[in-house]
mmCIF file of the C-alpha atoms, coordinates in Angstrom:
data_MODEL
# 
_entry.id   MODEL 
# 
loop_
_atom_site.group_PDB 
_atom_site.id 
_atom_site.type_symbol 
_atom_site.label_atom_id 
_atom_site.label_alt_id 
_atom_site.label_comp_id 
_atom_site.label_asym_id 
_atom_site.label_entity_id 
_atom_site.label_seq_id 
_atom_site.pdbx_PDB_ins_code 
_atom_site.Cartn_x 
_atom_site.Cartn_y 
_atom_site.Cartn_z 
_atom_site.occupancy 
_atom_site.B_iso_or_equiv 
_atom_site.pdbx_formal_charge 
_atom_site.auth_seq_id 
_atom_site.auth_comp_id 
_atom_site.auth_asym_id 
_atom_site.auth_atom_id 
_atom_site.pdbx_PDB_model_num 
ATOM 1   C CA . MET A 1 1   ? -16.104 -18.510 -10.332 1.00 0.00 ? 1   MET A CA 1 
ATOM 2   C CA . PRO A 1 2   ? -15.984 -15.671 -7.253  1.00 0.00 ? 2   PRO A CA 1 
ATOM 3   C CA . GLY A 1 3   ? -15.796 -17.552 -4.021  1.00 0.00 ? 3   GLY A CA 1 
ATOM 4   C CA . LYS A 1 4   ? -15.007 -21.119 -5.715  1.00 0.00 ? 4   LYS A CA 1 
ATOM 5   C CA . GLU A 1 5   ? -10.998 -22.381 -4.277  1.00 0.00 ? 5   GLU A CA 1 
ATOM 6   C CA . ARG A 1 6   ? -8.213  -22.434 -6.201  1.00 0.00 ? 6   ARG A CA 1 
ATOM 7   C CA . LEU A 1 7   ? -7.709  -26.467 -6.535  1.00 0.00 ? 7   LEU A CA 1 
ATOM 8   C CA . PRO A 1 8   ? -3.988  -27.644 -6.097  1.00 0.00 ? 8   PRO A CA 1 
ATOM 9   C CA . MET A 1 9   ? -1.419  -27.656 -8.770  1.00 0.00 ? 9   MET A CA 1 
ATOM 10  C CA . LYS A 1 10  ? -2.280  -30.886 -10.781 1.00 0.00 ? 10  LYS A CA 1 
ATOM 11  C CA . ALA A 1 11  ? 0.346   -34.109 -10.509 1.00 0.00 ? 11  ALA A CA 1 
ATOM 12  C CA . GLN A 1 12  ? 1.295   -34.369 -14.236 1.00 0.00 ? 12  GLN A CA 1 
ATOM 13  C CA . ILE A 1 13  ? 1.816   -30.601 -13.885 1.00 0.00 ? 13  ILE A CA 1 
ATOM 14  C CA . LEU A 1 14  ? 4.339   -30.481 -11.098 1.00 0.00 ? 14  LEU A CA 1 
ATOM 15  C CA . HIS A 1 15  ? 5.824   -33.493 -13.350 1.00 0.00 ? 15  HIS A CA 1 
ATOM 16  C CA . GLU A 1 16  ? 6.198   -31.494 -16.362 1.00 0.00 ? 16  GLU A CA 1 
ATOM 17  C CA . LEU A 1 17  ? 7.625   -28.175 -14.072 1.00 0.00 ? 17  LEU A CA 1 
ATOM 18  C CA . ILE A 1 18  ? 10.008  -30.238 -12.728 1.00 0.00 ? 18  ILE A CA 1 
ATOM 19  C CA . ASP A 1 19  ? 11.624  -32.055 -15.647 1.00 0.00 ? 19  ASP A CA 1 
ATOM 20  C CA . ARG A 1 20  ? 11.613  -28.044 -17.589 1.00 0.00 ? 20  ARG A CA 1 
ATOM 21  C CA . SER A 1 21  ? 13.719  -27.160 -14.875 1.00 0.00 ? 21  SER A CA 1 
ATOM 22  C CA . VAL A 1 22  ? 16.142  -30.116 -14.727 1.00 0.00 ? 22  VAL A CA 1 
ATOM 23  C CA . MET A 1 23  ? 16.379  -30.115 -18.024 1.00 0.00 ? 23  MET A CA 1 
ATOM 24  C CA . SER A 1 24  ? 17.083  -26.374 -18.358 1.00 0.00 ? 24  SER A CA 1 
ATOM 25  C CA . HIS A 1 25  ? 20.280  -27.002 -16.253 1.00 0.00 ? 25  HIS A CA 1 
ATOM 26  C CA . ASP A 1 26  ? 21.682  -30.017 -17.902 1.00 0.00 ? 26  ASP A CA 1 
ATOM 27  C CA . ALA A 1 27  ? 20.818  -28.614 -21.305 1.00 0.00 ? 27  ALA A CA 1 
ATOM 28  C CA . PHE A 1 28  ? 21.352  -25.318 -21.138 1.00 0.00 ? 28  PHE A CA 1 
ATOM 29  C CA . ALA A 1 29  ? 24.077  -24.816 -18.634 1.00 0.00 ? 29  ALA A CA 1 
ATOM 30  C CA . ARG A 1 30  ? 25.695  -21.679 -19.492 1.00 0.00 ? 30  ARG A CA 1 
ATOM 31  C CA . ALA A 1 31  ? 29.428  -23.859 -18.126 1.00 0.00 ? 31  ALA A CA 1 
ATOM 32  C CA . GLU A 1 32  ? 29.686  -27.422 -18.192 1.00 0.00 ? 32  GLU A CA 1 
ATOM 33  C CA . SER A 1 33  ? 30.425  -26.669 -13.841 1.00 0.00 ? 33  SER A CA 1 
ATOM 34  C CA . ASN A 1 34  ? 27.033  -25.109 -13.414 1.00 0.00 ? 34  ASN A CA 1 
ATOM 35  C CA . ARG A 1 35  ? 24.847  -28.741 -14.354 1.00 0.00 ? 35  ARG A CA 1 
ATOM 36  C CA . PHE A 1 36  ? 26.528  -30.236 -10.981 1.00 0.00 ? 36  PHE A CA 1 
ATOM 37  C CA . ARG A 1 37  ? 26.080  -29.307 -6.860  1.00 0.00 ? 37  ARG A CA 1 
ATOM 38  C CA . LYS A 1 38  ? 29.640  -27.812 -6.173  1.00 0.00 ? 38  LYS A CA 1 
ATOM 39  C CA . PHE A 1 39  ? 29.372  -29.881 -2.942  1.00 0.00 ? 39  PHE A CA 1 
ATOM 40  C CA . ASP A 1 40  ? 30.723  -33.385 -5.002  1.00 0.00 ? 40  ASP A CA 1 
ATOM 41  C CA . SER A 1 41  ? 30.586  -31.781 -8.882  1.00 0.00 ? 41  SER A CA 1 
ATOM 42  C CA . ALA A 1 42  ? 28.121  -35.051 -9.676  1.00 0.00 ? 42  ALA A CA 1 
ATOM 43  C CA . THR A 1 43  ? 25.203  -34.466 -8.243  1.00 0.00 ? 43  THR A CA 1 
ATOM 44  C CA . PRO A 1 44  ? 22.929  -33.505 -11.235 1.00 0.00 ? 44  PRO A CA 1 
ATOM 45  C CA . TYR A 1 45  ? 22.128  -28.950 -10.378 1.00 0.00 ? 45  TYR A CA 1 
ATOM 46  C CA . GLY A 1 46  ? 18.468  -29.729 -10.792 1.00 0.00 ? 46  GLY A CA 1 
ATOM 47  C CA . ALA A 1 47  ? 18.370  -31.276 -7.004  1.00 0.00 ? 47  ALA A CA 1 
ATOM 48  C CA . HIS A 1 48  ? 18.389  -28.080 -6.087  1.00 0.00 ? 48  HIS A CA 1 
ATOM 49  C CA . PRO A 1 49  ? 15.643  -26.542 -7.476  1.00 0.00 ? 49  PRO A CA 1 
ATOM 50  C CA . VAL A 1 50  ? 13.869  -29.588 -6.925  1.00 0.00 ? 50  VAL A CA 1 
ATOM 51  C CA . TRP A 1 51  ? 14.236  -30.077 -3.156  1.00 0.00 ? 51  TRP A CA 1 
ATOM 52  C CA . CYS A 1 52  ? 13.368  -26.257 -3.200  1.00 0.00 ? 52  CYS A CA 1 
ATOM 53  C CA . ALA A 1 53  ? 10.361  -26.889 -4.322  1.00 0.00 ? 53  ALA A CA 1 
ATOM 54  C CA . MET A 1 54  ? 9.288   -30.043 -2.936  1.00 0.00 ? 54  MET A CA 1 
ATOM 55  C CA . THR A 1 55  ? 10.166  -28.634 0.640   1.00 0.00 ? 55  THR A CA 1 
ATOM 56  C CA . ILE A 1 56  ? 7.903   -25.404 0.292   1.00 0.00 ? 56  ILE A CA 1 
ATOM 57  C CA . LEU A 1 57  ? 5.232   -27.578 -1.089  1.00 0.00 ? 57  LEU A CA 1 
ATOM 58  C CA . GLN A 1 58  ? 5.035   -29.332 2.357   1.00 0.00 ? 58  GLN A CA 1 
ATOM 59  C CA . GLU A 1 59  ? 3.900   -26.260 4.563   1.00 0.00 ? 59  GLU A CA 1 
ATOM 60  C CA . PRO A 1 60  ? 0.432   -26.757 5.921   1.00 0.00 ? 60  PRO A CA 1 
ATOM 61  C CA . LEU A 1 61  ? 0.815   -22.768 7.067   1.00 0.00 ? 61  LEU A CA 1 
ATOM 62  C CA . LEU A 1 62  ? 1.118   -20.949 3.422   1.00 0.00 ? 62  LEU A CA 1 
ATOM 63  C CA . GLU A 1 63  ? -1.941  -21.190 1.498   1.00 0.00 ? 63  GLU A CA 1 
ATOM 64  C CA . GLN A 1 64  ? -2.255  -23.313 -1.537  1.00 0.00 ? 64  GLN A CA 1 
ATOM 65  C CA . LYS A 1 65  ? -1.611  -20.561 -4.072  1.00 0.00 ? 65  LYS A CA 1 
ATOM 66  C CA . LEU A 1 66  ? 1.464   -19.584 -2.228  1.00 0.00 ? 66  LEU A CA 1 
ATOM 67  C CA . ARG A 1 67  ? 3.218   -23.281 -2.225  1.00 0.00 ? 67  ARG A CA 1 
ATOM 68  C CA . ASP A 1 68  ? 2.355   -23.717 -5.605  1.00 0.00 ? 68  ASP A CA 1 
ATOM 69  C CA . SER A 1 69  ? 3.204   -20.352 -7.137  1.00 0.00 ? 69  SER A CA 1 
ATOM 70  C CA . GLY A 1 70  ? 6.411   -20.822 -4.684  1.00 0.00 ? 70  GLY A CA 1 
ATOM 71  C CA . ALA A 1 71  ? 7.214   -24.274 -5.801  1.00 0.00 ? 71  ALA A CA 1 
ATOM 72  C CA . LYS A 1 72  ? 7.381   -22.964 -9.236  1.00 0.00 ? 72  LYS A CA 1 
ATOM 73  C CA . VAL A 1 73  ? 9.476   -19.825 -8.829  1.00 0.00 ? 73  VAL A CA 1 
ATOM 74  C CA . LEU A 1 74  ? 11.815  -22.225 -6.902  1.00 0.00 ? 74  LEU A CA 1 
ATOM 75  C CA . LEU A 1 75  ? 12.434  -24.507 -9.595  1.00 0.00 ? 75  LEU A CA 1 
ATOM 76  C CA . PHE A 1 76  ? 13.280  -21.931 -11.828 1.00 0.00 ? 76  PHE A CA 1 
ATOM 77  C CA . HIS A 1 77  ? 15.028  -19.395 -10.067 1.00 0.00 ? 77  HIS A CA 1 
ATOM 78  C CA . ASP A 1 78  ? 18.234  -19.973 -11.183 1.00 0.00 ? 78  ASP A CA 1 
ATOM 79  C CA . VAL A 1 79  ? 17.820  -20.388 -14.394 1.00 0.00 ? 79  VAL A CA 1 
ATOM 80  C CA . PRO A 1 80  ? 18.051  -16.635 -15.458 1.00 0.00 ? 80  PRO A CA 1 
ATOM 81  C CA . GLU A 1 81  ? 21.941  -17.085 -13.909 1.00 0.00 ? 81  GLU A CA 1 
ATOM 82  C CA . ASP A 1 82  ? 22.828  -19.816 -14.710 1.00 0.00 ? 82  ASP A CA 1 
ATOM 83  C CA . THR A 1 83  ? 21.530  -20.931 -18.338 1.00 0.00 ? 83  THR A CA 1 
ATOM 84  C CA . THR A 1 84  ? 21.250  -19.935 -21.654 1.00 0.00 ? 84  THR A CA 1 
ATOM 85  C CA . ASP A 1 85  ? 17.833  -21.094 -21.266 1.00 0.00 ? 85  ASP A CA 1 
ATOM 86  C CA . ALA A 1 86  ? 14.099  -18.979 -21.687 1.00 0.00 ? 86  ALA A CA 1 
ATOM 87  C CA . LEU A 1 87  ? 11.506  -18.686 -18.529 1.00 0.00 ? 87  LEU A CA 1 
ATOM 88  C CA . PRO A 1 88  ? 8.875   -21.286 -19.801 1.00 0.00 ? 88  PRO A CA 1 
ATOM 89  C CA . GLY A 1 89  ? 5.953   -18.199 -20.088 1.00 0.00 ? 89  GLY A CA 1 
ATOM 90  C CA . CYS A 1 90  ? 3.320   -20.794 -20.615 1.00 0.00 ? 90  CYS A CA 1 
ATOM 91  C CA . MET A 1 91  ? 3.615   -22.678 -17.224 1.00 0.00 ? 91  MET A CA 1 
ATOM 92  C CA . LEU A 1 92  ? 4.276   -19.393 -15.577 1.00 0.00 ? 92  LEU A CA 1 
ATOM 93  C CA . SER A 1 93  ? 2.389   -16.404 -14.452 1.00 0.00 ? 93  SER A CA 1 
ATOM 94  C CA . THR A 1 94  ? 3.136   -13.058 -14.454 1.00 0.00 ? 94  THR A CA 1 
ATOM 95  C CA . GLN A 1 95  ? 4.011   -13.127 -11.338 1.00 0.00 ? 95  GLN A CA 1 
ATOM 96  C CA . GLU A 1 96  ? 5.628   -16.414 -10.839 1.00 0.00 ? 96  GLU A CA 1 
ATOM 97  C CA . ILE A 1 97  ? 8.032   -14.488 -14.148 1.00 0.00 ? 97  ILE A CA 1 
ATOM 98  C CA . LEU A 1 98  ? 8.395   -11.456 -11.665 1.00 0.00 ? 98  LEU A CA 1 
ATOM 99  C CA . TRP A 1 99  ? 9.672   -12.984 -8.314  1.00 0.00 ? 99  TRP A CA 1 
ATOM 100 C CA . VAL A 1 100 ? 12.024  -15.005 -10.533 1.00 0.00 ? 100 VAL A CA 1 
ATOM 101 C CA . ARG A 1 101 ? 13.549  -12.469 -11.800 1.00 0.00 ? 101 ARG A CA 1 
ATOM 102 C CA . GLN A 1 102 ? 13.203  -10.922 -7.876  1.00 0.00 ? 102 GLN A CA 1 
ATOM 103 C CA . MET A 1 103 ? 15.904  -13.454 -6.619  1.00 0.00 ? 103 MET A CA 1 
ATOM 104 C CA . GLN A 1 104 ? 18.640  -12.806 -9.337  1.00 0.00 ? 104 GLN A CA 1 
ATOM 105 C CA . PHE A 1 105 ? 21.379  -10.971 -7.439  1.00 0.00 ? 105 PHE A CA 1 
ATOM 106 C CA . GLU A 1 106 ? 25.182  -10.353 -8.558  1.00 0.00 ? 106 GLU A CA 1 
ATOM 107 C CA . GLY A 1 107 ? 26.865  -12.513 -6.209  1.00 0.00 ? 107 GLY A CA 1 
ATOM 108 C CA . SER A 1 108 ? 25.631  -13.595 -2.555  1.00 0.00 ? 108 SER A CA 1 
ATOM 109 C CA . ALA A 1 109 ? 26.816  -10.096 -1.080  1.00 0.00 ? 109 ALA A CA 1 
ATOM 110 C CA . HIS A 1 110 ? 24.695  -8.213  -3.081  1.00 0.00 ? 110 HIS A CA 1 
ATOM 111 C CA . LYS A 1 111 ? 21.880  -10.628 -2.241  1.00 0.00 ? 111 LYS A CA 1 
ATOM 112 C CA . MET A 1 112 ? 22.458  -10.650 1.292   1.00 0.00 ? 112 MET A CA 1 
ATOM 113 C CA . ARG A 1 113 ? 21.846  -6.914  1.716   1.00 0.00 ? 113 ARG A CA 1 
ATOM 114 C CA . GLU A 1 114 ? 19.141  -6.324  -1.257  1.00 0.00 ? 114 GLU A CA 1 
ATOM 115 C CA . ILE A 1 115 ? 17.045  -9.099  -0.643  1.00 0.00 ? 115 ILE A CA 1 
ATOM 116 C CA . TRP A 1 116 ? 14.823  -6.799  2.237   1.00 0.00 ? 116 TRP A CA 1 
ATOM 117 C CA . ALA A 1 117 ? 13.917  -4.709  -0.368  1.00 0.00 ? 117 ALA A CA 1 
ATOM 118 C CA . LYS A 1 118 ? 12.256  -7.716  -2.449  1.00 0.00 ? 118 LYS A CA 1 
ATOM 119 C CA . ASP A 1 119 ? 8.573   -8.783  -1.982  1.00 0.00 ? 119 ASP A CA 1 
ATOM 120 C CA . LYS A 1 120 ? 7.794   -10.872 1.334   1.00 0.00 ? 120 LYS A CA 1 
ATOM 121 C CA . GLU A 1 121 ? 7.309   -13.644 -0.869  1.00 0.00 ? 121 GLU A CA 1 
ATOM 122 C CA . VAL A 1 122 ? 10.442  -13.557 -2.777  1.00 0.00 ? 122 VAL A CA 1 
ATOM 123 C CA . ILE A 1 123 ? 12.123  -13.174 0.756   1.00 0.00 ? 123 ILE A CA 1 
ATOM 124 C CA . LEU A 1 124 ? 10.199  -16.188 1.869   1.00 0.00 ? 124 LEU A CA 1 
ATOM 125 C CA . PHE A 1 125 ? 11.061  -17.871 -1.315  1.00 0.00 ? 125 PHE A CA 1 
ATOM 126 C CA . GLU A 1 126 ? 14.891  -17.376 -0.298  1.00 0.00 ? 126 GLU A CA 1 
ATOM 127 C CA . ILE A 1 127 ? 14.437  -18.979 2.766   1.00 0.00 ? 127 ILE A CA 1 
ATOM 128 C CA . TYR A 1 128 ? 14.842  -21.935 0.658   1.00 0.00 ? 128 TYR A CA 1 
ATOM 129 C CA . ASP A 1 129 ? 17.712  -21.596 -1.456  1.00 0.00 ? 129 ASP A CA 1 
ATOM 130 C CA . ALA A 1 130 ? 19.217  -20.188 1.273   1.00 0.00 ? 130 ALA A CA 1 
ATOM 131 C CA . THR A 1 131 ? 18.864  -23.228 3.112   1.00 0.00 ? 131 THR A CA 1 
ATOM 132 C CA . ASN A 1 132 ? 19.399  -25.488 1.084   1.00 0.00 ? 132 ASN A CA 1 
ATOM 133 C CA . ASN A 1 133 ? 22.604  -24.229 -0.798  1.00 0.00 ? 133 ASN A CA 1 
ATOM 134 C CA . TYR A 1 134 ? 23.721  -24.584 3.321   1.00 0.00 ? 134 TYR A CA 1 
ATOM 135 C CA . SER A 1 135 ? 22.753  -28.196 3.883   1.00 0.00 ? 135 SER A CA 1 
ATOM 136 C CA . ASP A 1 136 ? 25.781  -28.958 1.227   1.00 0.00 ? 136 ASP A CA 1 
ATOM 137 C CA . GLY A 1 137 ? 27.874  -26.232 2.235   1.00 0.00 ? 137 GLY A CA 1 
ATOM 138 C CA . ALA A 1 138 ? 30.867  -28.568 2.715   1.00 0.00 ? 138 ALA A CA 1 
ATOM 139 C CA . TRP A 1 139 ? 32.907  -26.616 -0.185  1.00 0.00 ? 139 TRP A CA 1 
ATOM 140 C CA . MET A 1 140 ? 32.199  -23.051 2.010   1.00 0.00 ? 140 MET A CA 1 
ATOM 141 C CA . ASN A 1 141 ? 35.113  -21.948 4.556   1.00 0.00 ? 141 ASN A CA 1 
ATOM 142 C CA . GLU A 1 142 ? 34.349  -20.881 7.994   1.00 0.00 ? 142 GLU A CA 1 
ATOM 143 C CA . GLU A 1 143 ? 34.064  -17.284 7.519   1.00 0.00 ? 143 GLU A CA 1 
ATOM 144 C CA . LYS A 1 144 ? 31.751  -17.558 4.494   1.00 0.00 ? 144 LYS A CA 1 
ATOM 145 C CA . LYS A 1 145 ? 29.618  -20.021 6.732   1.00 0.00 ? 145 LYS A CA 1 
ATOM 146 C CA . ALA A 1 146 ? 29.312  -17.673 9.547   1.00 0.00 ? 146 ALA A CA 1 
ATOM 147 C CA . VAL A 1 147 ? 28.081  -15.014 6.497   1.00 0.00 ? 147 VAL A CA 1 
ATOM 148 C CA . HIS A 1 148 ? 25.757  -17.263 5.624   1.00 0.00 ? 148 HIS A CA 1 
ATOM 149 C CA . LYS A 1 149 ? 24.630  -18.865 8.874   1.00 0.00 ? 149 LYS A CA 1 
ATOM 150 C CA . ALA A 1 150 ? 23.826  -15.406 10.170  1.00 0.00 ? 150 ALA A CA 1 
ATOM 151 C CA . PHE A 1 151 ? 21.894  -14.316 6.641   1.00 0.00 ? 151 PHE A CA 1 
ATOM 152 C CA . ILE A 1 152 ? 19.693  -18.088 6.997   1.00 0.00 ? 152 ILE A CA 1 
ATOM 153 C CA . LEU A 1 153 ? 18.796  -16.537 10.726  1.00 0.00 ? 153 LEU A CA 1 
ATOM 154 C CA . ARG A 1 154 ? 17.821  -12.720 9.799   1.00 0.00 ? 154 ARG A CA 1 
ATOM 155 C CA . LEU A 1 155 ? 15.980  -14.729 7.068   1.00 0.00 ? 155 LEU A CA 1 
ATOM 156 C CA . ALA A 1 156 ? 13.641  -17.298 9.103   1.00 0.00 ? 156 ALA A CA 1 
ATOM 157 C CA . ASP A 1 157 ? 13.324  -14.495 11.832  1.00 0.00 ? 157 ASP A CA 1 
ATOM 158 C CA . TYR A 1 158 ? 11.699  -12.171 9.071   1.00 0.00 ? 158 TYR A CA 1 
ATOM 159 C CA . VAL A 1 159 ? 9.682   -15.534 7.705   1.00 0.00 ? 159 VAL A CA 1 
ATOM 160 C CA . GLU A 1 160 ? 8.846   -16.700 10.583  1.00 0.00 ? 160 GLU A CA 1 
ATOM 161 C CA . LYS A 1 161 ? 7.630   -13.022 11.766  1.00 0.00 ? 161 LYS A CA 1 
ATOM 162 C CA . GLU A 1 162 ? 5.829   -12.662 8.470   1.00 0.00 ? 162 GLU A CA 1 
ATOM 163 C CA . PHE A 1 163 ? 4.571   -16.593 7.430   1.00 0.00 ? 163 PHE A CA 1 
ATOM 164 C CA . GLY A 1 164 ? 4.385   -18.127 10.972  1.00 0.00 ? 164 GLY A CA 1 
ATOM 165 C CA . ASN A 1 165 ? 6.400   -20.520 12.549  1.00 0.00 ? 165 ASN A CA 1 
ATOM 166 C CA . LEU A 1 166 ? 6.693   -22.847 9.278   1.00 0.00 ? 166 LEU A CA 1 
ATOM 167 C CA . ASN A 1 167 ? 8.668   -25.840 8.485   1.00 0.00 ? 167 ASN A CA 1 
ATOM 168 C CA . ILE A 1 168 ? 11.447  -24.111 6.943   1.00 0.00 ? 168 ILE A CA 1 
ATOM 169 C CA . VAL A 1 169 ? 11.826  -22.000 9.494   1.00 0.00 ? 169 VAL A CA 1 
ATOM 170 C CA . ARG A 1 170 ? 12.257  -25.142 11.737  1.00 0.00 ? 170 ARG A CA 1 
ATOM 171 C CA . PHE A 1 171 ? 14.707  -26.173 9.311   1.00 0.00 ? 171 PHE A CA 1 
ATOM 172 C CA . ALA A 1 172 ? 16.685  -23.244 8.553   1.00 0.00 ? 172 ALA A CA 1 
ATOM 173 C CA . ARG A 1 173 ? 17.288  -22.575 12.497  1.00 0.00 ? 173 ARG A CA 1 
ATOM 174 C CA . ALA A 1 174 ? 18.464  -25.965 12.903  1.00 0.00 ? 174 ALA A CA 1 
ATOM 175 C CA . ILE A 1 175 ? 20.933  -26.529 10.214  1.00 0.00 ? 175 ILE A CA 1 
ATOM 176 C CA . VAL A 1 176 ? 22.625  -23.793 11.499  1.00 0.00 ? 176 VAL A CA 1 
ATOM 177 C CA . ALA A 1 177 ? 22.867  -24.633 15.123  1.00 0.00 ? 177 ALA A CA 1 
# 
């Protein structure tokens, strides 16, 4: 119906999306190491996409539709790379699947070069991914941390210009300080 505002995602749908994402990383991991976060090899990998999704859902400056789509994309952004599971087409729109596909890179150096040619929404989603990865990056050596820090600051500048001074922008800058 024209003019009708979009309703926010229902809690039950969010629960189903989270469950599917977490189980994809656990039951369909390409390697045993893909089931856990690198920093301690014990935290289920699913904690990462859930953190990213929950953080974008709490961005008051973003429109509801972008927050909902962003949460879905972030819940499934690592599924193609790290699991043998298929993306849940019935749970994601065509646009959301396209954004997940745009978040696929051949390593971090490739990502840091090529992200800038992607949709601005993908760059927005990437700041959540990069910030969370940096926050538990105890496994990174100093050189790798410096490279990731510069990348996060560049993402923060871009996201602030395109989307405003979001919580993730402030959080990203604080975490790399």
